[in-house]
C-alpha positions as CSV (number, residue, x, y, z in Angstrom):
1,M,120.8,17.0,-12.0
2,R,116.3,17.0,-12.4
3,K,115.7,19.7,-10.6
4,L,118.4,22.3,-12.2
5,R,116.5,21.4,-15.5
6,T,112.6,21.7,-14.4
7,A,113.7,25.4,-12.8
8,A,115.2,25.8,-16.3
9,L,112.1,25.5,-18.5
10,A,110.0,26.9,-15.9
11,A,111.9,30.3,-15.9
12,L,112.1,29.2,-19.9
13,I,108.2,29.7,-19.9
14,A,107.5,32.4,-17.1
15,L,110.2,34.8,-20.3
16,A,108.9,33.8,-23.3
17,L,104.5,34.6,-21.8
18,P,104.3,34.9,-18.3
19,T,100.6,33.3,-17.5
20,A,100.8,29.9,-18.7
21,L,98.6,27.0,-18.6
22,A,101.4,24.3,-18.1
23,G,101.1,21.2,-18.4
24,V,100.3,18.4,-16.4
25,A,103.7,16.3,-15.8
26,A,104.3,12.4,-17.2
27,A,103.6,10.4,-13.9
28,G,104.5,6.7,-12.7
29,T,101.8,4.1,-11.7
30,T,98.3,5.6,-9.9
31,A,97.3,2.6,-8.5
32,A,96.1,3.3,-5.2
33,G,92.3,1.7,-4.1
34,T,91.5,5.3,-2.5
35,F,89.8,8.5,-4.8
36,R,87.1,11.1,-4.2
37,G,83.7,11.5,-6.1
38,D,79.9,12.0,-5.3
39,V,78.7,8.9,-5.2
40,N,75.0,9.7,-3.4
41,G,74.2,12.1,-5.9
42,D,74.2,15.1,-2.8
43,R,77.1,17.1,-4.6
44,I,79.1,16.3,-1.7
45,A,82.6,14.3,-2.6
46,D,82.8,11.0,-0.6
47,Q,85.7,8.8,0.0
48,V,85.5,5.6,-2.7
49,T,88.4,2.4,-1.6
50,L,88.5,-0.4,-3.4
51,G,90.2,-4.0,-2.3
52,P,91.1,-6.9,-1.6
53,N,93.5,-6.5,-4.9
54,G,94.1,-10.1,-4.1
55,S,93.6,-13.7,-5.2
56,T,89.7,-14.0,-4.3
57,K,87.2,-13.4,-6.5
58,T,84.8,-11.4,-3.5
59,C,85.6,-7.5,-3.6
60,S,85.1,-5.5,-1.3
61,V,84.4,-1.4,-1.9
62,K,84.4,1.2,1.3
63,V,82.3,4.3,1.1
64,A,83.0,6.8,3.9
65,Y,80.2,9.7,2.5
66,G,80.8,13.2,2.8
67,R,79.2,16.4,5.3
68,A,78.4,19.6,4.3
69,N,80.8,20.8,7.1
70,G,84.0,18.8,5.1
71,T,84.9,15.8,7.0
72,V,83.6,12.0,6.1
73,G,81.1,9.5,8.1
74,T,82.2,5.9,8.8
75,P,82.8,4.2,5.7
76,V,80.2,1.7,4.8
77,E,81.5,-1.8,3.5
78,S,80.1,-3.6,0.8
79,T,81.4,-7.1,-1.0
80,Y,80.8,-8.3,-4.5
81,T,81.3,-10.8,-6.3
82,S,84.2,-10.6,-9.5
83,P,82.8,-11.2,-13.2
84,L,86.5,-11.3,-14.4
85,V,88.0,-15.3,-14.6
86,A,91.6,-14.2,-13.8
87,A,93.5,-12.6,-11.2
88,P,94.0,-10.1,-9.9
89,Y,89.9,-9.6,-9.9
90,C,89.3,-6.3,-7.5
91,P,90.0,-3.6,-9.6
92,D,92.6,-0.9,-7.7
93,L,92.1,2.4,-10.2
94,G,88.6,4.3,-10.3
95,V,86.9,7.1,-10.7
96,V,83.1,8.2,-10.2
97,V,80.5,9.8,-12.4
98,D,77.0,9.5,-14.0
99,L,76.3,7.4,-16.7
100,G,74.0,8.8,-18.4
101,G,73.3,12.3,-16.7
102,D,70.5,10.7,-14.6
103,G,71.5,11.8,-11.1
104,K,72.4,8.0,-10.0
105,P,76.2,8.5,-10.2
106,E,78.6,5.2,-10.8
107,I,82.0,4.3,-9.5
108,V,83.1,3.4,-12.6
109,T,86.5,1.1,-11.7
110,T,89.6,-0.7,-13.3
111,G,92.6,-2.5,-12.8
112,F,96.2,-1.9,-12.8
113,S,97.1,-5.6,-13.7
114,W,94.0,-6.2,-15.2
115,G,95.2,-8.0,-18.9
116,D,91.2,-8.5,-20.5
117,A,90.1,-5.5,-22.4
118,S,86.5,-6.9,-22.9
119,K,85.8,-6.2,-19.0
120,A,88.5,-3.7,-18.5
121,F,85.2,-1.1,-16.6
122,L,83.7,-2.6,-13.9
123,V,81.0,-0.8,-13.0
124,L,79.1,-0.4,-9.5
125,R,76.2,1.9,-7.9
126,K,74.9,2.9,-5.0
127,S,72.1,1.1,-4.0
128,A,68.7,2.9,-4.0
129,T,67.6,2.2,-0.7
130,N,70.8,2.2,1.5
131,N,74.3,3.3,1.5
132,T,75.3,-0.1,-0.1
133,V,77.2,-0.5,-3.4
134,R,76.6,-3.0,-6.0
135,L,78.1,-4.3,-8.9
136,V,76.0,-3.3,-12.0
137,T,77.9,-4.3,-15.9
138,T,81.5,-4.7,-17.0
139,Y,81.9,-2.3,-20.5
140,P,85.0,-3.1,-23.0
141,G,88.3,-0.5,-22.0
142,L,92.1,-0.2,-21.8
143,A,94.2,-3.3,-20.7
144,Y,96.8,-2.9,-17.9
145,P,95.4,0.9,-17.2
146,S,98.1,3.7,-15.7
147,T,95.4,5.5,-14.8
148,I,91.9,6.7,-15.5
149,R,90.2,10.0,-15.0
150,T,87.9,12.5,-16.6
151,A,86.8,14.8,-18.9
152,D,83.7,16.0,-21.1
153,F,85.2,15.7,-24.4
154,T,82.1,15.7,-26.2
155,G,80.8,19.1,-24.4
156,D,77.2,17.6,-23.7
157,G,78.1,18.0,-20.1
158,L,77.9,14.5,-19.5
159,V,81.5,13.6,-18.1
160,D,83.8,11.6,-20.0
161,I,86.9,8.8,-19.3
162,W,90.6,8.3,-20.5
163,T,93.0,5.9,-19.6
164,S,96.3,5.6,-20.5
165,S,99.2,2.5,-20.3
166,D,102.5,2.4,-20.6
167,Q,102.0,-1.6,-21.2
168,S,99.1,-1.5,-24.0
169,V,101.2,1.2,-25.3
170,R,98.1,3.0,-25.3
171,L,96.4,6.3,-24.8
172,R,92.1,6.3,-25.0
173,S,89.0,8.3,-24.6
174,F,85.5,6.3,-23.9
175,T,82.5,8.8,-23.7
176,N,79.5,8.2,-20.9
177,T,76.7,7.6,-23.3
178,A,72.9,9.5,-23.1
179,A,71.7,5.9,-23.0
180,G,74.0,5.8,-19.7
181,G,76.8,3.4,-21.1
182,I,80.8,4.0,-21.9
183,A,81.5,3.8,-25.8
184,P,85.1,4.3,-27.5
185,G,86.1,7.7,-27.7
186,A,87.4,9.7,-30.7
187,I,91.2,9.8,-28.9
188,D,93.0,6.7,-30.0
189,V,96.6,7.2,-29.8
190,C,100.2,5.8,-29.6
191,S,101.5,6.7,-26.3
192,R,104.5,4.7,-24.3
193,R,104.6,6.4,-21.1
194,P,101.9,5.5,-18.3
195,I,100.4,8.9,-18.0
196,P,102.3,11.9,-20.9
197,Q,102.6,15.0,-20.1
198,H,99.3,17.1,-21.1
199,V,97.1,19.7,-20.8
200,I,93.2,19.9,-21.4
201,A,91.0,22.1,-21.9
202,D,88.8,23.4,-25.2
203,F,91.1,24.6,-27.6
204,D,88.2,25.4,-30.5
205,G,85.6,26.3,-28.5
206,D,83.2,23.7,-29.4
207,G,82.2,23.3,-25.6
208,G,83.9,19.9,-25.4
209,Q,87.3,19.1,-23.6
210,D,91.0,18.2,-26.0
211,I,93.5,16.6,-24.7
212,L,97.4,19.0,-26.1
213,L,99.9,15.8,-25.3
214,S,104.2,15.7,-25.7
215,R,103.7,11.2,-26.7
216,Q,106.1,9.0,-27.1
217,C,105.2,5.6,-29.5
218,G,107.1,2.7,-28.0
219,F,110.5,3.9,-28.9
220,A,109.8,4.7,-31.7
221,Y,108.6,8.8,-32.9
222,T,108.1,11.4,-30.5
223,T,105.3,14.1,-30.9
224,A,103.9,17.6,-29.5
225,E,99.9,17.6,-30.8
226,L,96.4,18.1,-30.2
227,N,93.8,15.5,-30.1
228,F,90.3,16.9,-30.7
229,G,87.7,15.7,-27.8
230,S,85.2,15.9,-31.1
231,G,87.6,13.3,-33.6
232,K,88.6,16.1,-35.9
233,P,91.9,15.8,-37.0
234,A,94.5,15.7,-34.5
235,V,97.3,19.4,-34.8
236,T,100.8,17.9,-34.3
237,F,102.7,20.5,-33.1
238,A,106.6,18.7,-34.0
239,R,107.7,15.8,-34.1
240,D,111.3,13.7,-34.5
241,D,111.2,10.2,-36.4
242,E,113.8,8.9,-34.3
243,G,113.0,9.9,-31.1
244,I,115.6,11.9,-30.0
245,L,113.5,15.3,-29.2
246,Q,112.0,15.3,-26.4
247,Y,108.7,17.9,-26.0
248,E,106.8,19.7,-23.0
249,V,103.7,21.2,-23.8
250,Y,101.7,24.5,-22.7
251,A,98.8,26.5,-23.3
252,N,98.4,30.3,-22.8
253,H,96.9,33.0,-24.0
254,Q,99.2,34.8,-26.3
255,N,97.8,38.1,-27.8
256,G,95.2,39.2,-26.0
257,D,92.0,37.3,-27.7
258,E,89.8,34.3,-25.7
259,A,91.4,31.5,-27.9
260,L,94.1,29.4,-25.6
261,D,97.3,29.1,-27.6
262,V,100.1,26.7,-27.9
263,G,103.4,26.8,-26.5
264,V,106.6,23.8,-27.1
265,I,109.0,23.0,-25.3
266,T,112.4,21.0,-27.2
267,S,115.1,19.9,-25.6
268,G,117.3,16.9,-26.1
269,D,120.2,17.5,-29.2
270,G,121.4,21.0,-28.7
271,P,120.1,23.9,-27.7
272,T,116.3,23.9,-25.7
273,T,113.7,25.7,-27.8
274,I,110.4,27.6,-27.3
275,R,107.5,27.6,-30.1
276,R,104.7,29.5,-30.2
277,F,101.6,28.5,-31.9
278,H,97.9,30.8,-31.9
279,N,94.9,29.9,-32.3
280,D,92.1,31.3,-34.5
281,G,89.3,30.2,-31.9
282,V,88.1,27.1,-33.9
283,G,91.3,25.0,-33.7
284,G,93.8,26.3,-36.3
285,F,97.2,27.1,-35.1
286,L,99.5,29.5,-36.6
287,E,103.3,29.8,-35.5
288,V,104.0,32.8,-34.2
289,A,107.9,34.0,-33.9
């Protein structure tokens, strides 16, 4: 049944608009402990593995540094003492970002089962003299994160961070500051799903990424909305205060200009429908037939 419904929705999008940027589907837990990113600043992706996830305060990080031929070398393991005061002490989620844009990338980690938001981000960095990694600092973030991901929300060329959590019922962005820190970002919304269905793109032409979301707040309302990375007021395309209707969002070019337009698929109470919204280029939208 799920496959049939997915196929039907895909067919509706194809019929309505031939070149859609489909939303990233809502997803479940993503705690894996292994991810990729440029740890040493050579513009080649490295493989990072975090561990262990248990009762010990001694945590490890293994980095298999990437090679120009696409392979990775033997992992280099480093250990550090977790600053957390309760188990589980070690992170199991992470991304690689260059905080402050100084050319010295950081490994920003968090923990799926970490309930202390005051130390939700644990930052690691490669040593300047060898390939080992050390603990640098911590920053406040989101408790019990389901995921940690990246996007340049402010358009300053620095890659920012966003996290979401079904347990904290929240989706938040965090800004990569010019000073090399992590600060609360402009996006902070209620979200029940671990990772809500979304599209990340620049919808208002300011150079920063925005996030088009289908989200549900707890067991209350559902909504399809666009949250701007700059912090200007969100655009709501659809909302059901009873939480019965479900929305799927996508973005594409509907009218031949360069601005990304928005589509919303509604289902759950009656026939499935598609609504289309044209973008004026600066993040203003008009519904069209």
